[in-house]
C-alpha positions as a LaTeX table, in Angstrom:
\begin{tabular}{lrrr}
\hline
Residue & $x$ (\AA) & $y$ (\AA) & $z$ (\AA) \\
\hline
Met1 & $-10.26$ & 40.47 & 33.35 \\
Thr2 & $-7.43$ & 40.02 & 30.88 \\
Leu3 & $-7.00$ & 37.10 & 28.53 \\
Asp4 & $-4.36$ & 34.58 & 29.59 \\
Lys5 & $-3.49$ & 33.37 & 26.09 \\
Thr6 & $-1.22$ & 30.56 & 27.25 \\
Lys7 & $-3.88$ & 29.11 & 29.53 \\
Ile8 & $-6.68$ & 29.58 & 26.99 \\
Ile9 & $-4.66$ & 27.94 & 24.21 \\
Ala10 & $-3.87$ & 24.97 & 26.47 \\
Leu11 & $-7.52$ & 24.57 & 27.44 \\
Met12 & $-8.71$ & 24.98 & 23.87 \\
Asn13 & $-6.26$ & 22.28 & 22.78 \\
Glu14 & $-7.76$ & 20.06 & 25.49 \\
Gly15 & $-11.18$ & 20.81 & 24.03 \\
Leu16 & $-9.84$ & 20.06 & 20.56 \\
Glu17 & $-8.69$ & 16.62 & 21.71 \\
Met18 & $-12.20$ & 16.03 & 23.06 \\
Glu19 & $-13.80$ & 17.13 & 19.78 \\
Tyr20 & $-11.55$ & 14.85 & 17.72 \\
Ala21 & $-12.39$ & 11.92 & 19.99 \\
Ser22 & $-16.09$ & 12.73 & 19.99 \\
His23 & $-16.19$ & 12.85 & 16.19 \\
Ile24 & $-14.51$ & 9.46 & 15.92 \\
Gln25 & $-16.74$ & 8.04 & 18.66 \\
Tyr26 & $-19.96$ & 9.14 & 16.95 \\
Val27 & $-19.00$ & 7.92 & 13.45 \\
Thr28 & $-17.88$ & 4.61 & 14.91 \\
Gln29 & $-21.14$ & 4.25 & 16.86 \\
Ala30 & $-23.06$ & 5.05 & 13.68 \\
Ala31 & $-21.22$ & 2.26 & 11.87 \\
Met32 & $-21.91$ & $-0.21$ & 14.69 \\
Thr33 & $-25.59$ & 0.62 & 15.28 \\
Thr34 & $-28.12$ & $-2.10$ & 14.46 \\
Gly35 & $-31.69$ & $-2.89$ & 15.42 \\
Pro36 & $-35.23$ & $-1.73$ & 14.72 \\
Tyr37 & $-34.48$ & 1.99 & 15.24 \\
Ala38 & $-31.02$ & 1.93 & 13.71 \\
Glu39 & $-31.73$ & 4.18 & 10.74 \\
Gly40 & $-32.77$ & 7.16 & 12.86 \\
Leu41 & $-30.03$ & 6.63 & 15.40 \\
Ile42 & $-27.37$ & 6.28 & 12.72 \\
Ala43 & $-28.53$ & 9.53 & 11.12 \\
Arg44 & $-28.44$ & 11.32 & 14.50 \\
Phe45 & $-24.98$ & 9.98 & 15.36 \\
Glu46 & $-23.68$ & 11.08 & 11.95 \\
Glu47 & $-25.24$ & 14.53 & 12.33 \\
Ile48 & $-23.68$ & 15.02 & 15.76 \\
Ala49 & $-20.35$ & 13.75 & 14.39 \\
Ser50 & $-20.53$ & 16.53 & 11.78 \\
Asp51 & $-21.15$ & 19.05 & 14.57 \\
Glu52 & $-18.08$ & 17.75 & 16.43 \\
Ala53 & $-15.94$ & 18.11 & 13.29 \\
Glu54 & $-17.19$ & 21.70 & 12.95 \\
His55 & $-16.34$ & 22.36 & 16.61 \\
Ala56 & $-12.81$ & 21.10 & 15.98 \\
Lys57 & $-12.51$ & 23.45 & 12.99 \\
Ile58 & $-13.67$ & 26.39 & 15.11 \\
Leu59 & $-11.22$ & 25.58 & 17.91 \\
Arg60 & $-8.29$ & 25.10 & 15.51 \\
Ala61 & $-8.96$ & 28.50 & 13.95 \\
Arg62 & $-9.19$ & 30.28 & 17.31 \\
Ile63 & $-6.06$ & 28.54 & 18.66 \\
Ala64 & $-4.11$ & 29.62 & 15.58 \\
Ala65 & $-5.53$ & 33.16 & 15.82 \\
Leu66 & $-4.20$ & 33.35 & 19.38 \\
Gly67 & $-0.74$ & 32.32 & 18.15 \\
Gly68 & $-0.95$ & 28.72 & 19.33 \\
Val69 & $-0.48$ & 25.41 & 17.56 \\
Pro70 & $-3.61$ & 23.24 & 17.34 \\
Thr71 & $-3.09$ & 19.78 & 18.77 \\
Thr72 & $-3.33$ & 16.61 & 16.73 \\
Lys73 & $-3.83$ & 14.42 & 19.80 \\
Val74 & $-7.11$ & 12.55 & 20.19 \\
Gly75 & $-8.86$ & 12.18 & 23.53 \\
Gln76 & $-10.32$ & 9.01 & 24.97 \\
Ile77 & $-12.82$ & 7.11 & 22.82 \\
Gln78 & $-15.43$ & 4.70 & 24.15 \\
Val79 & $-17.90$ & 2.76 & 22.00 \\
His80 & $-20.44$ & 0.01 & 22.73 \\
Lys81 & $-22.21$ & $-2.56$ & 20.57 \\
Asp82 & $-25.51$ & $-1.98$ & 22.38 \\
Ser83 & $-27.23$ & 1.13 & 20.98 \\
Leu84 & $-28.75$ & 2.23 & 24.29 \\
Gln85 & $-25.40$ & 1.91 & 26.04 \\
Ala86 & $-23.80$ & 3.89 & 23.20 \\
Val87 & $-26.30$ & 6.69 & 23.71 \\
Lys88 & $-25.62$ & 6.65 & 27.47 \\
Ile89 & $-21.86$ & 6.81 & 26.86 \\
Asn90 & $-22.31$ & 9.74 & 24.48 \\
Leu91 & $-24.64$ & 11.50 & 26.92 \\
Lys92 & $-22.07$ & 11.25 & 29.72 \\
Tyr93 & $-19.39$ & 12.57 & 27.38 \\
Glu94 & $-21.56$ & 15.48 & 26.21 \\
Arg95 & $-22.38$ & 16.45 & 29.79 \\
Glu96 & $-18.66$ & 16.53 & 30.61 \\
Thr97 & $-18.08$ & 18.62 & 27.49 \\
Val98 & $-20.73$ & 21.14 & 28.57 \\
Thr99 & $-19.07$ & 21.47 & 31.98 \\
Phe100 & $-15.66$ & 21.92 & 30.33 \\
Tyr101 & $-16.83$ & 24.65 & 27.93 \\
Arg102 & $-18.72$ & 26.51 & 30.67 \\
Lys103 & $-15.48$ & 26.71 & 32.68 \\
Leu104 & $-13.54$ & 27.80 & 29.60 \\
Leu105 & $-16.10$ & 30.47 & 28.73 \\
Asn106 & $-15.80$ & 31.92 & 32.23 \\
Leu107 & $-12.08$ & 32.55 & 31.57 \\
Ile108 & $-12.67$ & 34.57 & 28.41 \\
Pro109 & $-13.34$ & 38.30 & 28.76 \\
His110 & $-16.54$ & 39.42 & 27.01 \\
Asp111 & $-14.60$ & 41.99 & 25.00 \\
Glu112 & $-12.78$ & 39.10 & 23.26 \\
Val113 & $-15.92$ & 38.86 & 21.13 \\
Ile114 & $-14.79$ & 36.45 & 18.40 \\
Leu115 & $-13.21$ & 34.01 & 20.85 \\
Tyr116 & $-16.07$ & 34.29 & 23.32 \\
Glu117 & $-18.74$ & 33.70 & 20.68 \\
Ala118 & $-16.81$ & 30.78 & 19.15 \\
Val119 & $-16.65$ & 28.95 & 22.48 \\
Glu120 & $-20.24$ & 29.94 & 23.26 \\
His121 & $-21.36$ & 28.37 & 19.95 \\
Val122 & $-19.59$ & 25.10 & 20.74 \\
Leu123 & $-21.13$ & 25.13 & 24.23 \\
Gln124 & $-24.61$ & 25.74 & 22.84 \\
Asp125 & $-24.31$ & 22.84 & 20.38 \\
Ser126 & $-23.06$ & 20.57 & 23.17 \\
Gln127 & $-26.01$ & 21.53 & 25.36 \\
Glu128 & $-28.35$ & 20.69 & 22.47 \\
His129 & $-26.66$ & 17.30 & 22.12 \\
Val130 & $-27.27$ & 16.64 & 25.83 \\
Glu131 & $-30.97$ & 17.42 & 25.44 \\
Glu132 & $-31.31$ & 15.20 & 22.38 \\
Leu133 & $-29.46$ & 12.29 & 23.96 \\
Glu134 & $-31.51$ & 12.65 & 27.15 \\
Arg135 & $-34.67$ & 12.22 & 25.07 \\
Leu136 & $-33.21$ & 9.10 & 23.49 \\
Val137 & $-32.59$ & 7.50 & 26.87 \\
Gly138 & $-35.95$ & 8.68 & 28.23 \\
Lys139 & $-34.74$ & 11.32 & 30.70 \\
\hline
\end{tabular}
């Protein structure tokens, strides 16, 4: 399998839009969270937001390394005043992100080690976010 740089750059820019949106979504949810368990949930949202910012940094670097231009577009953002609904929204988004990065990873040859491991790292973090959010909603 050979690396289709044009396709990979386009997909990574799509992922970058998702990471930008996710970061904004989490920090906004953290700001809006209230209630008896707010402190812990705010901390978790802020921690995941930091992960999303790191993912964006990773993707920007790999896009540039491939000769592409990192996007500045932001994907769709959805927030909710109700904390449980916010967690459910974020869980759905993280599941979609995992699916996206699995498909992207399958398009990257294993001998493209730096690129492969960068996307694999983002995928692993996203899978961890799914597990954490599932616990929060009781699944």
